[in-house]
C-alpha positions in Angstrom: 126.4 134.4 186.9 127.5 134.7 183.3 126.1 137.4 181.0 124.2 134.8 178.9 122.8 133.1 182.0 121.8 136.5 183.5 120.1 137.5 180.3 118.3 134.2 180.0 117.1 134.4 183.6 115.9 138.0 183.1 114.0 137.0 180.0 112.5 134.1 181.8 111.3 136.3 184.6 109.8 138.8 182.2 108.0 136.0 180.2 106.6 134.6 183.5 105.4 138.1 184.4 103.7 138.6 181.1 102.0 135.2 181.3 100.7 136.0 184.8 99.6 139.4 183.7 97.7 137.9 180.8 95.9 135.5 183.0 94.9 138.3 185.4 93.7 140.5 182.5 91.6 137.6 181.1 89.6 137.7 184.4 88.6 134.0 184.1 90.4 132.7 187.2 89.2 132.1 190.7 89.8 134.8 193.3 92.3 132.7 195.3 94.3 132.0 192.1 94.2 135.7 191.2 95.5 136.6 194.6 98.4 134.1 194.3 99.2 135.5 190.8 99.3 139.0 192.1 101.7 137.9 194.8 103.8 136.1 192.3 103.9 139.1 190.0 105.2 141.2 192.9 107.9 138.7 193.6 108.9 138.5 190.0 108.9 142.3 189.6 111.2 142.6 192.6 113.6 140.0 191.1 113.6 141.9 187.7 114.3 145.2 189.5 117.1 143.7 191.5 118.7 142.3 188.3 118.4 145.7 186.5 119.9 147.5 189.5 122.8 145.0 189.5 123.3 145.7 185.8 123.2 149.5 186.4 125.8 149.2 189.2 128.0 147.1 187.0 127.7 149.6 184.1 128.6 152.5 186.5 131.6 150.6 187.8 133.0 150.2 184.2 132.2 146.5 183.9 131.1 145.4 180.5 127.3 145.0 180.0 125.9 141.5 179.9 126.8 139.9 176.5 129.6 142.5 175.9 133.3 142.1 176.2 135.8 144.6 177.6 137.8 146.3 174.9 141.5 146.3 175.3 
């Protein structure tokens, strides 16, 4: 996955998390829909965490950060 694609994917996951959290906070959804959103939030949070951990491992190994180039 390229740095740009990785960043775009991460931003998309975060946007979806924020949207779901907003819907839950509004409190105007049915119980079943709320339960599904909570499950979706957990899934999204796991994916975000995995991506951040991948980036941390890459940084620790000396790889350039997403969107950065290696200096010669």
